[in-house]
All heavy atoms as TSV, in Angstrom:
chain	resi	resn	atom	element	x	y	z
A	1	MET	N	N	57.000	116.194	67.515
A	1	MET	CA	C	55.628	115.811	67.742
A	1	MET	C	C	55.348	114.522	66.811
A	1	MET	O	O	55.787	114.532	65.667
A	1	MET	CB	C	54.738	116.933	67.279
A	1	MET	CG	C	53.296	116.541	67.529
A	1	MET	SD	S	52.198	117.907	67.081
A	1	MET	CE	C	51.614	118.398	68.625
A	2	ARG	N	N	54.737	113.612	67.366
A	2	ARG	CA	C	54.313	112.401	66.687
A	2	ARG	C	C	53.108	112.631	65.748
A	2	ARG	O	O	52.156	113.209	66.122
A	2	ARG	CB	C	54.029	111.331	67.702
A	2	ARG	CG	C	53.871	109.951	67.120
A	2	ARG	CD	C	53.704	108.947	68.140
A	2	ARG	NE	N	53.287	107.663	67.482
A	2	ARG	CZ	C	53.376	106.479	68.002
A	2	ARG	NH1	N	53.776	106.424	69.275
A	2	ARG	NH2	N	52.991	105.437	67.410
A	3	THR	N	N	53.171	112.049	64.606
A	3	THR	CA	C	52.119	112.153	63.603
A	3	THR	C	C	51.154	110.969	63.736
A	3	THR	O	O	51.546	109.833	64.175
A	3	THR	CB	C	52.559	112.376	62.211
A	3	THR	OG1	O	53.298	111.119	61.818
A	3	THR	CG2	C	53.503	113.551	62.072
A	4	LEU	N	N	50.006	111.129	63.347
A	4	LEU	CA	C	49.039	109.971	63.352
A	4	LEU	C	C	49.242	109.068	62.116
A	4	LEU	O	O	49.605	109.509	61.016
A	4	LEU	CB	C	47.560	110.467	63.332
A	4	LEU	CG	C	47.125	111.202	64.572
A	4	LEU	CD1	C	45.802	111.942	64.274
A	4	LEU	CD2	C	47.121	110.408	65.761
A	5	ASN	N	N	49.024	107.782	62.276
A	5	ASN	CA	C	49.186	106.864	61.186
A	5	ASN	C	C	47.906	106.992	60.272
A	5	ASN	O	O	46.827	107.185	60.745
A	5	ASN	CB	C	49.241	105.375	61.740
A	5	ASN	CG	C	50.507	105.094	62.391
A	5	ASN	OD1	O	51.549	105.693	62.036
A	5	ASN	ND2	N	50.595	104.204	63.286
A	6	GLY	N	N	48.169	106.823	58.964
A	6	GLY	CA	C	47.117	106.840	57.957
A	6	GLY	C	C	46.419	105.435	58.030
A	6	GLY	O	O	46.732	104.506	58.671
A	7	LEU	N	N	45.394	105.286	57.229
A	7	LEU	CA	C	44.525	104.175	57.243
A	7	LEU	C	C	45.331	102.969	56.823
A	7	LEU	O	O	45.179	101.869	57.357
A	7	LEU	CB	C	43.355	104.357	56.207
A	7	LEU	CG	C	42.318	103.290	56.195
A	7	LEU	CD1	C	41.687	103.045	57.550
A	7	LEU	CD2	C	41.260	103.611	55.185
A	8	PHE	N	N	46.270	103.019	55.806
A	8	PHE	CA	C	46.934	101.844	55.308
A	8	PHE	C	C	48.429	101.911	55.744
A	8	PHE	O	O	49.192	101.059	55.204
A	8	PHE	CB	C	46.871	101.767	53.807
A	8	PHE	CG	C	45.459	101.593	53.342
A	8	PHE	CD1	C	44.729	102.681	52.807
A	8	PHE	CD2	C	44.795	100.375	53.502
A	8	PHE	CE1	C	43.413	102.464	52.343
A	8	PHE	CE2	C	43.441	100.243	53.084
A	8	PHE	CZ	C	42.734	101.227	52.582
A	9	ASP	N	N	48.857	102.751	56.585
A	9	ASP	CA	C	50.290	102.777	56.957
A	9	ASP	C	C	50.810	101.529	57.525
A	9	ASP	O	O	51.893	101.060	57.227
A	9	ASP	CB	C	50.500	103.947	57.854
A	9	ASP	CG	C	50.446	105.323	57.211
A	9	ASP	OD1	O	50.431	105.335	55.889
A	9	ASP	OD2	O	50.419	106.323	57.849
A	10	ILE	N	N	50.018	100.959	58.430
A	10	ILE	CA	C	50.519	99.743	59.118
A	10	ILE	C	C	50.515	98.653	58.052
A	10	ILE	O	O	51.527	97.798	58.050
A	10	ILE	CB	C	49.619	99.404	60.297
A	10	ILE	CG1	C	49.807	100.418	61.355
A	10	ILE	CG2	C	49.933	98.057	60.839
A	10	ILE	CD1	C	48.833	100.437	62.576
A	11	ASP	N	N	49.575	98.507	57.229
A	11	ASP	CA	C	49.535	97.390	56.351
A	11	ASP	C	C	50.680	97.539	55.264
A	11	ASP	O	O	51.350	96.559	54.864
A	11	ASP	CB	C	48.153	97.334	55.535
A	11	ASP	CG	C	47.015	96.893	56.374
A	11	ASP	OD1	O	47.258	96.164	57.325
A	11	ASP	OD2	O	45.912	97.327	56.017
A	12	ASN	N	N	50.942	98.786	54.887
A	12	ASN	CA	C	52.077	99.070	53.929
A	12	ASN	C	C	53.373	98.672	54.617
A	12	ASN	O	O	54.285	98.120	53.968
A	12	ASN	CB	C	51.999	100.521	53.457
A	12	ASN	CG	C	50.868	100.786	52.640
A	12	ASN	OD1	O	50.190	99.886	52.080
A	12	ASN	ND2	N	50.525	102.136	52.492
A	13	ARG	N	N	53.549	99.013	55.851
A	13	ARG	CA	C	54.762	98.739	56.610
A	13	ARG	C	C	55.011	97.177	56.753
A	13	ARG	O	O	56.021	96.764	56.529
A	13	ARG	CB	C	54.722	99.343	58.011
A	13	ARG	CG	C	55.932	99.117	58.830
A	13	ARG	CD	C	57.146	99.716	58.293
A	13	ARG	NE	N	58.348	99.546	59.145
A	13	ARG	CZ	C	59.535	99.573	58.827
A	13	ARG	NH1	N	59.845	99.967	57.517
A	13	ARG	NH2	N	60.491	99.359	59.665
A	14	LEU	N	N	53.935	96.443	57.104
A	14	LEU	CA	C	54.038	95.027	57.195
A	14	LEU	C	C	54.370	94.326	55.854
A	14	LEU	O	O	55.069	93.423	55.734
A	14	LEU	CB	C	52.749	94.436	57.778
A	14	LEU	CG	C	52.522	94.734	59.255
A	14	LEU	CD1	C	51.145	94.238	59.671
A	14	LEU	CD2	C	53.633	94.163	60.177
A	15	GLU	N	N	53.764	94.810	54.830
A	15	GLU	CA	C	54.076	94.398	53.402
A	15	GLU	C	C	55.490	94.619	53.060
A	15	GLU	O	O	56.160	93.700	52.536
A	15	GLU	CB	C	53.059	95.041	52.411
A	15	GLU	CG	C	53.257	94.539	51.013
A	15	GLU	CD	C	52.295	95.213	50.064
A	15	GLU	OE1	O	51.246	95.685	50.511
A	15	GLU	OE2	O	52.647	95.235	48.841
A	16	TYR	N	N	55.951	95.816	53.331
A	16	TYR	CA	C	57.342	96.160	53.120
A	16	TYR	C	C	58.301	95.222	53.865
A	16	TYR	O	O	59.265	94.741	53.189
A	16	TYR	CB	C	57.637	97.632	53.477
A	16	TYR	CG	C	59.051	97.885	53.433
A	16	TYR	CD1	C	59.729	98.248	52.228
A	16	TYR	CD2	C	59.879	97.936	54.580
A	16	TYR	CE1	C	61.033	98.664	52.253
A	16	TYR	CE2	C	61.230	98.365	54.562
A	16	TYR	CZ	C	61.779	98.701	53.383
A	16	TYR	OH	O	63.118	98.993	53.331
A	17	LEU	N	N	58.013	94.984	55.125
A	17	LEU	CA	C	58.840	94.079	55.884
A	17	LEU	C	C	58.878	92.669	55.348
A	17	LEU	O	O	59.828	91.944	55.267
A	17	LEU	CB	C	58.459	94.097	57.364
A	17	LEU	CG	C	58.715	95.404	58.106
A	17	LEU	CD1	C	58.088	95.317	59.528
A	17	LEU	CD2	C	60.211	95.612	58.196
A	18	THR	N	N	57.672	92.122	54.992
A	18	THR	CA	C	57.592	90.827	54.439
A	18	THR	C	C	58.328	90.693	53.187
A	18	THR	O	O	59.031	89.647	52.988
A	18	THR	CB	C	56.088	90.494	54.210
A	18	THR	OG1	O	55.358	90.664	55.491
A	18	THR	CG2	C	55.880	89.032	53.710
A	19	GLU	N	N	58.222	91.646	52.284
A	19	GLU	CA	C	58.944	91.621	50.989
A	19	GLU	C	C	60.445	91.682	51.200
A	19	GLU	O	O	61.249	91.057	50.400
A	19	GLU	CB	C	58.497	92.706	50.106
A	19	GLU	CG	C	57.108	92.562	49.557
A	19	GLU	CD	C	56.644	93.857	48.854
A	19	GLU	OE1	O	57.371	94.852	48.772
A	19	GLU	OE2	O	55.535	93.792	48.301
A	20	ASN	N	N	60.989	92.314	52.261
A	20	ASN	CA	C	62.384	92.484	52.422
A	20	ASN	C	C	62.937	91.502	53.450
A	20	ASN	O	O	64.009	91.815	54.126
A	20	ASN	CB	C	62.610	93.946	52.842
A	20	ASN	CG	C	62.420	94.800	51.644
A	20	ASN	OD1	O	62.992	94.749	50.599
A	20	ASN	ND2	N	61.330	95.733	51.780
A	21	GLY	N	N	62.319	90.388	53.683
A	21	GLY	CA	C	62.905	89.331	54.549
A	21	GLY	C	C	62.823	89.531	56.011
A	21	GLY	O	O	63.818	89.461	56.790
A	22	ASP	N	N	61.654	89.871	56.510
A	22	ASP	CA	C	61.408	90.104	57.951
A	22	ASP	C	C	61.596	88.731	58.623
A	22	ASP	O	O	61.031	87.709	58.204
A	22	ASP	CB	C	59.951	90.576	58.196
A	22	ASP	CG	C	59.627	90.913	59.628
A	22	ASP	OD1	O	60.576	91.019	60.419
A	22	ASP	OD2	O	58.464	91.040	59.975
A	23	ILE	N	N	62.388	88.745	59.660
A	23	ILE	CA	C	62.642	87.477	60.406
A	23	ILE	C	C	61.621	87.094	61.424
A	23	ILE	O	O	61.499	85.894	61.802
A	23	ILE	CB	C	64.100	87.608	61.053
A	23	ILE	CG1	C	64.510	86.238	61.532
A	23	ILE	CG2	C	63.969	88.523	62.169
A	23	ILE	CD1	C	65.986	86.277	62.087
A	24	LEU	N	N	60.821	88.022	61.910
A	24	LEU	CA	C	59.853	87.738	62.980
A	24	LEU	C	C	58.930	86.545	62.608
A	24	LEU	O	O	58.612	85.708	63.526
A	24	LEU	CB	C	59.183	88.944	63.361
A	24	LEU	CG	C	60.034	89.924	64.136
A	24	LEU	CD1	C	59.220	91.227	64.578
A	24	LEU	CD2	C	60.724	89.354	65.355
A	25	PRO	N	N	58.381	86.489	61.415
A	25	PRO	CA	C	57.387	85.376	61.206
A	25	PRO	C	C	58.106	84.004	61.230
A	25	PRO	O	O	57.538	83.020	61.660
A	25	PRO	CB	C	56.859	85.659	59.752
A	25	PRO	CG	C	57.045	87.096	59.665
A	25	PRO	CD	C	58.191	87.440	60.369
A	26	ASN	N	N	59.359	83.985	60.842
A	26	ASN	CA	C	60.110	82.691	60.946
A	26	ASN	C	C	60.590	82.329	62.274
A	26	ASN	O	O	60.792	81.173	62.618
A	26	ASN	CB	C	61.304	82.786	59.945
A	26	ASN	CG	C	60.910	82.876	58.518
A	26	ASN	OD1	O	59.902	82.360	58.066
A	26	ASN	ND2	N	61.681	83.585	57.723
A	27	LEU	N	N	60.708	83.374	63.128
A	27	LEU	CA	C	61.144	83.148	64.506
A	27	LEU	C	C	60.164	82.296	65.393
A	27	LEU	O	O	60.583	81.458	66.094
A	27	LEU	CB	C	61.415	84.577	65.226
A	27	LEU	CG	C	62.098	84.484	66.519
A	27	LEU	CD1	C	63.498	83.956	66.275
A	27	LEU	CD2	C	62.223	85.908	67.045
A	28	LYS	N	N	58.965	82.482	64.971
A	28	LYS	CA	C	57.885	81.651	65.724
A	28	LYS	C	C	58.096	80.162	65.336
A	28	LYS	O	O	57.801	79.274	66.161
A	28	LYS	CB	C	56.478	82.135	65.286
A	28	LYS	CG	C	55.382	81.477	66.041
A	28	LYS	CD	C	54.027	82.082	65.681
A	28	LYS	CE	C	52.956	81.460	66.412
A	28	LYS	NZ	N	51.609	81.991	65.988
A	29	LYS	N	N	58.482	79.847	64.080
A	29	LYS	CA	C	58.680	78.527	63.723
A	29	LYS	C	C	60.018	77.911	64.293
A	29	LYS	O	O	60.147	76.697	64.530
A	29	LYS	CB	C	58.755	78.417	62.308
A	29	LYS	CG	C	57.482	78.716	61.552
A	29	LYS	CD	C	57.659	78.772	60.004
A	29	LYS	CE	C	56.460	79.420	59.342
A	29	LYS	NZ	N	56.753	79.425	57.880
A	30	LEU	N	N	60.976	78.798	64.518
A	30	LEU	CA	C	62.331	78.329	64.991
A	30	LEU	C	C	62.414	78.150	66.500
A	30	LEU	O	O	63.163	77.267	66.926
A	30	LEU	CB	C	63.381	79.313	64.547
A	30	LEU	CG	C	63.602	79.505	62.974
A	30	LEU	CD1	C	64.552	80.580	62.738
A	30	LEU	CD2	C	64.150	78.187	62.442
A	31	VAL	N	N	61.702	79.017	67.224
A	31	VAL	CA	C	61.903	78.971	68.686
A	31	VAL	C	C	60.692	78.307	69.357
A	31	VAL	O	O	59.573	78.800	69.084
A	31	VAL	CB	C	62.028	80.401	69.292
A	31	VAL	CG1	C	62.172	80.301	70.768
A	31	VAL	CG2	C	63.277	81.084	68.745
A	32	PRO	N	N	60.815	77.233	70.149
A	32	PRO	CA	C	59.718	76.600	70.821
A	32	PRO	C	C	59.394	77.325	72.015
A	32	PRO	O	O	59.705	76.936	73.170
A	32	PRO	CB	C	60.274	75.197	71.149
A	32	PRO	CG	C	61.713	75.375	71.260
A	32	PRO	CD	C	62.132	76.472	70.271
A	33	TRP	N	N	58.699	78.395	71.892
A	33	TRP	CA	C	58.326	79.253	73.029
A	33	TRP	C	C	57.695	78.593	74.288
A	33	TRP	O	O	58.005	78.880	75.408
A	33	TRP	CB	C	57.483	80.480	72.663
A	33	TRP	CG	C	58.168	81.362	71.660
A	33	TRP	CD1	C	57.945	81.457	70.334
A	33	TRP	CD2	C	59.245	82.322	71.964
A	33	TRP	NE1	N	58.757	82.439	69.737
A	33	TRP	CE2	C	59.571	83.006	70.745
A	33	TRP	CE3	C	59.923	82.702	73.166
A	33	TRP	CZ2	C	60.660	83.898	70.705
A	33	TRP	CZ3	C	60.915	83.558	73.042
A	33	TRP	CH2	C	61.244	84.260	71.886
A	34	GLU	N	N	56.750	77.737	73.912
A	34	GLU	CA	C	56.050	77.085	75.063
A	34	GLU	C	C	56.865	76.202	75.901
A	34	GLU	O	O	56.510	75.841	76.997
A	34	GLU	CB	C	54.839	76.273	74.440
A	34	GLU	CG	C	53.685	77.184	73.963
A	34	GLU	CD	C	53.092	78.029	75.040
A	34	GLU	OE1	O	52.985	77.649	76.189
A	34	GLU	OE2	O	52.795	79.249	74.669
A	35	ASP	N	N	58.018	75.739	75.378
A	35	ASP	CA	C	58.941	74.946	76.205
A	35	ASP	C	C	59.595	75.659	77.322
A	35	ASP	O	O	59.907	75.034	78.292
A	35	ASP	CB	C	60.133	74.366	75.278
A	35	ASP	CG	C	59.627	73.409	74.295
A	35	ASP	OD1	O	58.457	72.993	74.379
A	35	ASP	OD2	O	60.352	72.995	73.429
A	36	PHE	N	N	59.580	77.028	77.255
A	36	PHE	CA	C	60.089	77.902	78.312
A	36	PHE	C	C	59.084	78.255	79.364
A	36	PHE	O	O	59.424	78.798	80.483
A	36	PHE	CB	C	60.703	79.146	77.756
A	36	PHE	CG	C	61.788	78.896	76.690
A	36	PHE	CD1	C	61.537	79.087	75.393
A	36	PHE	CD2	C	62.984	78.512	77.206
A	36	PHE	CE1	C	62.541	78.890	74.415
A	36	PHE	CE2	C	64.058	78.300	76.287
A	36	PHE	CZ	C	63.805	78.491	74.955
A	37	ARG	N	N	57.839	77.926	79.164
A	37	ARG	CA	C	56.728	78.326	80.081
A	37	ARG	C	C	56.983	77.943	81.523
A	37	ARG	O	O	56.920	78.770	82.411
A	37	ARG	CB	C	55.454	77.899	79.598
A	37	ARG	CG	C	54.239	78.343	80.541
A	37	ARG	CD	C	52.931	78.014	79.968
A	37	ARG	NE	N	52.688	78.645	78.706
A	37	ARG	CZ	C	52.270	79.958	78.545
A	37	ARG	NH1	N	52.128	80.701	79.674
A	37	ARG	NH2	N	52.060	80.454	77.325
A	38	GLY	N	N	57.294	76.634	81.744
A	38	GLY	CA	C	57.504	76.178	83.167
A	38	GLY	C	C	58.562	77.001	83.925
A	38	GLY	O	O	58.303	77.538	85.062
A	39	GLU	N	N	59.700	77.250	83.277
A	39	GLU	CA	C	60.795	77.933	83.953
A	39	GLU	C	C	60.475	79.411	84.139
A	39	GLU	O	O	60.812	80.019	85.169
A	39	GLU	CB	C	62.016	77.730	83.197
A	39	GLU	CG	C	62.607	76.399	83.291
A	39	GLU	CD	C	63.091	75.866	81.882
A	39	GLU	OE1	O	63.344	76.614	80.938
A	39	GLU	OE2	O	63.330	74.586	81.866
A	40	LEU	N	N	59.827	80.007	83.126
A	40	LEU	CA	C	59.414	81.375	83.204
A	40	LEU	C	C	58.471	81.656	84.335
A	40	LEU	O	O	58.497	82.635	84.997
A	40	LEU	CB	C	58.875	81.888	81.906
A	40	LEU	CG	C	59.893	81.964	80.749
A	40	LEU	CD1	C	59.133	82.317	79.481
A	40	LEU	CD2	C	60.946	83.032	80.966
A	41	GLU	N	N	57.442	80.810	84.454
A	41	GLU	CA	C	56.483	80.908	85.571
A	41	GLU	C	C	57.136	80.808	86.909
A	41	GLU	O	O	56.738	81.571	87.904
A	41	GLU	CB	C	55.319	79.984	85.392
A	41	GLU	CG	C	54.400	80.357	84.227
A	41	GLU	CD	C	53.346	79.346	83.995
A	41	GLU	OE1	O	53.355	78.200	84.524
A	41	GLU	OE2	O	52.443	79.661	83.155
A	42	VAL	N	N	58.185	79.957	87.097
A	42	VAL	CA	C	58.843	79.852	88.359
A	42	VAL	C	C	59.643	81.107	88.614
A	42	VAL	O	O	59.678	81.697	89.762
A	42	VAL	CB	C	59.752	78.619	88.346
A	42	VAL	CG1	C	60.693	78.608	89.525
A	42	VAL	CG2	C	58.915	77.354	88.304
A	43	ILE	N	N	60.319	81.589	87.578
A	43	ILE	CA	C	61.152	82.823	87.810
A	43	ILE	C	C	60.285	84.046	88.061
A	43	ILE	O	O	60.605	84.875	88.950
A	43	ILE	CB	C	61.913	83.090	86.541
A	43	ILE	CG1	C	62.961	82.010	86.251
A	43	ILE	CG2	C	62.617	84.489	86.501
A	43	ILE	CD1	C	63.701	82.126	84.940
A	44	TYR	N	N	59.140	84.200	87.380
A	44	TYR	CA	C	58.324	85.387	87.537
A	44	TYR	C	C	57.270	85.206	88.607
A	44	TYR	O	O	56.541	86.234	88.828
A	44	TYR	CB	C	57.693	85.782	86.161
A	44	TYR	CG	C	57.036	87.077	86.112
A	44	TYR	CD1	C	57.815	88.175	86.247
A	44	TYR	CD2	C	55.682	87.167	85.898
A	44	TYR	CE1	C	57.214	89.499	86.226
A	44	TYR	CE2	C	55.062	88.385	85.913
A	44	TYR	CZ	C	55.822	89.574	85.977
A	44	TYR	OH	O	55.228	90.765	85.969
A	45	ALA	N	N	57.085	84.121	89.239
A	45	ALA	CA	C	56.101	83.895	90.217
A	45	ALA	C	C	56.234	84.840	91.370
A	45	ALA	O	O	57.390	85.033	91.956
A	45	ALA	CB	C	56.117	82.492	90.704
A	46	HIS	N	N	55.126	85.470	91.681
A	46	HIS	CA	C	55.039	86.309	92.962
A	46	HIS	C	C	53.632	86.264	93.369
A	46	HIS	O	O	52.646	86.031	92.692
A	46	HIS	CB	C	55.545	87.742	92.606
A	46	HIS	CG	C	54.684	88.496	91.703
A	46	HIS	ND1	N	54.900	88.334	90.377
A	46	HIS	CD2	C	53.659	89.412	91.881
A	46	HIS	CE1	C	54.029	89.141	89.703
A	46	HIS	NE2	N	53.262	89.797	90.594
A	47	GLU	N	N	53.433	86.430	94.720
A	47	GLU	CA	C	52.134	86.353	95.266
A	47	GLU	C	C	51.393	87.604	95.134
A	47	GLU	O	O	51.963	88.706	95.328
A	47	GLU	CB	C	52.327	85.993	96.853
A	47	GLU	CG	C	51.100	85.549	97.477
A	47	GLU	CD	C	51.378	85.112	98.838
A	47	GLU	OE1	O	52.278	84.402	99.027
A	47	GLU	OE2	O	50.528	85.503	99.727
A	48	ARG	N	N	50.139	87.471	94.649
A	48	ARG	CA	C	49.281	88.657	94.486
A	48	ARG	C	C	48.774	89.071	95.878
A	48	ARG	O	O	48.392	88.146	96.608
A	48	ARG	CB	C	48.222	88.439	93.490
A	48	ARG	CG	C	48.773	88.254	92.056
A	48	ARG	CD	C	47.671	87.979	91.171
A	48	ARG	NE	N	46.975	89.295	90.954
A	48	ARG	CZ	C	45.899	89.499	90.106
A	48	ARG	NH1	N	45.474	88.480	89.414
A	48	ARG	NH2	N	45.218	90.640	90.128
A	49	LYS	N	N	48.567	90.298	96.092
A	49	LYS	CA	C	48.036	90.818	97.368
A	49	LYS	C	C	46.526	90.571	97.439
A	49	LYS	O	O	45.988	90.328	98.474
A	49	LYS	CB	C	48.333	92.296	97.521
A	49	LYS	CG	C	49.858	92.473	97.691
A	49	LYS	CD	C	50.130	94.029	97.812
A	49	LYS	CE	C	51.607	94.216	97.928
A	49	LYS	NZ	N	52.012	95.705	97.950
A	50	SER	N	N	45.871	90.704	96.286
A	50	SER	CA	C	44.428	90.555	96.162
A	50	SER	C	C	44.128	90.237	94.734
A	50	SER	O	O	44.912	90.336	93.796
A	50	SER	CB	C	43.637	91.828	96.684
A	50	SER	OG	O	43.713	92.769	95.753
A	51	ASN	N	N	42.872	89.835	94.503
A	51	ASN	CA	C	42.415	89.584	93.112
A	51	ASN	C	C	41.898	90.808	92.441
A	51	ASN	O	O	41.352	90.679	91.361
A	51	ASN	CB	C	41.346	88.431	93.115
A	51	ASN	CG	C	41.904	87.136	93.471
A	51	ASN	OD1	O	43.066	86.874	93.163
A	51	ASN	ND2	N	41.120	86.224	94.083
A	52	ALA	N	N	42.074	91.942	93.045
A	52	ALA	CA	C	41.540	93.165	92.419
A	52	ALA	C	C	42.469	93.634	91.243
A	52	ALA	O	O	43.633	93.213	91.191
A	52	ALA	CB	C	41.517	94.297	93.446
A	53	GLY	N	N	41.981	94.307	90.338
A	53	GLY	CA	C	42.830	94.844	89.253
A	53	GLY	C	C	42.894	93.829	88.068
A	53	GLY	O	O	42.239	92.813	88.100
A	54	ARG	N	N	43.683	94.190	87.103
A	54	ARG	CA	C	43.776	93.424	85.931
A	54	ARG	C	C	44.582	92.155	86.221
A	54	ARG	O	O	45.434	92.115	87.161
A	54	ARG	CB	C	44.406	94.181	84.831
A	54	ARG	CG	C	45.860	94.570	85.026
A	54	ARG	CD	C	46.361	95.340	83.841
A	54	ARG	NE	N	47.578	96.057	84.268
A	54	ARG	CZ	C	48.729	95.614	84.028
A	54	ARG	NH1	N	48.950	94.456	83.289
A	54	ARG	NH2	N	49.851	96.268	84.397
A	55	ARG	N	N	44.374	91.166	85.394
A	55	ARG	CA	C	45.147	89.967	85.523
A	55	ARG	C	C	46.601	90.172	85.054
A	55	ARG	O	O	46.789	90.995	84.139
A	55	ARG	CB	C	44.450	88.861	84.756
A	55	ARG	CG	C	43.129	88.579	85.186
A	55	ARG	CD	C	42.370	87.390	84.494
A	55	ARG	NE	N	43.156	86.327	84.675
A	55	ARG	CZ	C	42.965	85.098	84.030
A	55	ARG	NH1	N	42.069	85.086	83.077
A	55	ARG	NH2	N	43.701	84.083	84.337
A	56	PRO	N	N	47.485	89.357	85.499
A	56	PRO	CA	C	48.844	89.496	85.073
A	56	PRO	C	C	49.002	89.020	83.624
A	56	PRO	O	O	48.276	88.254	83.165
A	56	PRO	CB	C	49.703	88.605	85.971
A	56	PRO	CG	C	48.704	87.754	86.634
A	56	PRO	CD	C	47.387	88.418	86.590
A	57	PHE	N	N	50.012	89.675	82.944
A	57	PHE	CA	C	50.338	89.259	81.553
A	57	PHE	C	C	50.846	87.903	81.499
A	57	PHE	O	O	51.583	87.402	82.394
A	57	PHE	CB	C	51.307	90.241	80.849
A	57	PHE	CG	C	50.678	91.625	80.658
A	57	PHE	CD1	C	51.100	92.646	81.303
A	57	PHE	CD2	C	49.741	91.891	79.688
A	57	PHE	CE1	C	50.578	93.982	81.089
A	57	PHE	CE2	C	49.171	93.074	79.449
A	57	PHE	CZ	C	49.651	94.185	80.209
A	58	ASP	N	N	50.795	87.248	80.431
A	58	ASP	CA	C	51.325	85.931	80.096
A	58	ASP	C	C	52.874	86.056	80.080
A	58	ASP	O	O	53.360	86.920	79.457
A	58	ASP	CB	C	50.811	85.373	78.810
A	58	ASP	CG	C	51.346	83.965	78.452
A	58	ASP	OD1	O	51.223	83.120	79.374
A	58	ASP	OD2	O	51.912	83.817	77.411
A	59	VAL	N	N	53.625	85.153	80.737
A	59	VAL	CA	C	54.992	85.310	80.879
A	59	VAL	C	C	55.763	85.075	79.520
A	59	VAL	O	O	56.680	85.736	79.195
A	59	VAL	CB	C	55.563	84.374	81.896
A	59	VAL	CG1	C	55.235	84.835	83.383
A	59	VAL	CG2	C	55.232	82.975	81.750
A	60	VAL	N	N	55.211	84.115	78.725
A	60	VAL	CA	C	55.806	83.840	77.466
A	60	VAL	C	C	55.665	85.051	76.528
A	60	VAL	O	O	56.561	85.435	75.872
A	60	VAL	CB	C	55.229	82.589	76.793
A	60	VAL	CG1	C	55.742	82.412	75.359
A	60	VAL	CG2	C	55.467	81.354	77.608
A	61	MET	N	N	54.459	85.678	76.556
A	61	MET	CA	C	54.253	86.919	75.769
A	61	MET	C	C	55.212	88.043	76.258
A	61	MET	O	O	55.730	88.749	75.385
A	61	MET	CB	C	52.773	87.332	75.851
A	61	MET	CG	C	52.407	88.443	74.890
A	61	MET	SD	S	51.789	90.030	75.575
A	61	MET	CE	C	51.862	89.973	77.229
A	62	MET	N	N	55.425	88.151	77.524
A	62	MET	CA	C	56.268	89.187	77.956
A	62	MET	C	C	57.714	88.985	77.540
A	62	MET	O	O	58.518	89.969	77.171
A	62	MET	CB	C	56.192	89.269	79.533
A	62	MET	CG	C	54.831	89.801	79.959
A	62	MET	SD	S	54.574	89.870	81.714
A	62	MET	CE	C	55.896	90.720	82.334
A	63	VAL	N	N	58.236	87.730	77.501
A	63	VAL	CA	C	59.544	87.481	77.014
A	63	VAL	C	C	59.699	87.769	75.553
A	63	VAL	O	O	60.656	88.350	75.096
A	63	VAL	CB	C	59.987	86.007	77.281
A	63	VAL	CG1	C	61.268	85.695	76.581
A	63	VAL	CG2	C	60.156	85.881	78.819
A	64	LYS	N	N	58.669	87.338	74.741
A	64	LYS	CA	C	58.640	87.680	73.330
A	64	LYS	C	C	58.715	89.150	73.028
A	64	LYS	O	O	59.320	89.565	72.075
A	64	LYS	CB	C	57.411	86.932	72.660
A	64	LYS	CG	C	57.535	85.512	72.579
A	64	LYS	CD	C	56.111	84.921	72.320
A	64	LYS	CE	C	55.939	84.413	70.963
A	64	LYS	NZ	N	54.554	83.765	70.775
A	65	SER	N	N	57.958	89.914	73.885
A	65	SER	CA	C	57.879	91.277	73.632
A	65	SER	C	C	59.088	92.059	74.220
A	65	SER	O	O	59.299	93.315	73.937
A	65	SER	CB	C	56.622	91.932	74.180
A	65	SER	OG	O	56.623	91.850	75.564
A	66	GLY	N	N	59.908	91.426	74.980
A	66	GLY	CA	C	61.124	92.019	75.576
A	66	GLY	C	C	60.785	92.804	76.897
A	66	GLY	O	O	61.627	93.480	77.444
A	67	LYS	N	N	59.672	92.564	77.513
A	67	LYS	CA	C	59.318	93.158	78.777
A	67	LYS	C	C	60.002	92.450	79.945
A	67	LYS	O	O	60.260	93.082	80.938
A	67	LYS	CB	C	57.793	93.074	79.049
A	67	LYS	CG	C	56.958	93.704	77.970
A	67	LYS	CD	C	57.123	95.221	77.984
A	67	LYS	CE	C	56.210	95.803	76.898
A	67	LYS	NZ	N	56.538	97.192	76.754
A	68	ILE	N	N	60.415	91.200	79.730
A	68	ILE	CA	C	61.271	90.489	80.730
A	68	ILE	C	C	62.593	90.268	80.099
A	68	ILE	O	O	62.644	89.678	79.043
A	68	ILE	CB	C	60.617	89.170	81.224
A	68	ILE	CG1	C	59.327	89.395	81.862
A	68	ILE	CG2	C	61.617	88.445	82.080
A	68	ILE	CD1	C	58.618	88.127	82.301
A	69	ARG	N	N	63.642	90.634	80.742
A	69	ARG	CA	C	64.940	90.354	80.211
A	69	ARG	C	C	65.614	89.161	81.013
A	69	ARG	O	O	65.580	89.118	82.230
A	69	ARG	CB	C	65.835	91.575	80.424
A	69	ARG	CG	C	65.336	92.722	79.763
A	69	ARG	CD	C	66.159	93.101	78.569
A	69	ARG	NE	N	65.715	94.222	77.898
A	69	ARG	CZ	C	65.390	94.459	76.727
A	69	ARG	NH1	N	65.454	93.461	75.965
A	69	ARG	NH2	N	64.950	95.592	76.246
A	70	LEU	N	N	66.039	88.102	80.319
A	70	LEU	CA	C	66.657	86.975	80.802
A	70	LEU	C	C	68.081	87.065	80.768
A	70	LEU	O	O	68.669	86.782	79.704
A	70	LEU	CB	C	66.108	85.672	80.207
A	70	LEU	CG	C	64.631	85.528	80.273
A	70	LEU	CD1	C	64.290	84.177	79.427
A	70	LEU	CD2	C	64.153	85.427	81.631
A	71	GLU	N	N	68.753	87.597	81.812
A	71	GLU	CA	C	70.212	87.845	81.702
A	71	GLU	C	C	70.817	87.085	82.922
A	71	GLU	O	O	70.328	86.840	83.931
A	71	GLU	CB	C	70.512	89.290	81.859
A	71	GLU	CG	C	69.969	90.115	80.642
A	71	GLU	CD	C	70.141	91.536	80.775
A	71	GLU	OE1	O	70.783	91.970	81.748
A	71	GLU	OE2	O	69.667	92.227	79.947
C-alpha cells in the first residue's frame, strides 16, 4: 500500500538530489529541446476527430517525460 507524502517530503527529496549531483537541471542546459519541435510535430501529427475534449499535450514535453519513445 502506498503511503501519503508528508508536507516537506518532496522538498527534502529535491534538496537531497541537488546536493548529490542530480543531472536533470543540467540536462535542460545541455539539450536544445526546442530544436526538435518541428520534427516531433511531424512525427506525432494526427488529425483530430473533433475539437471536443482536452487539448493534446505538447510534443516536446512528452519526449522529455518519456511518454513518446523515439526508437
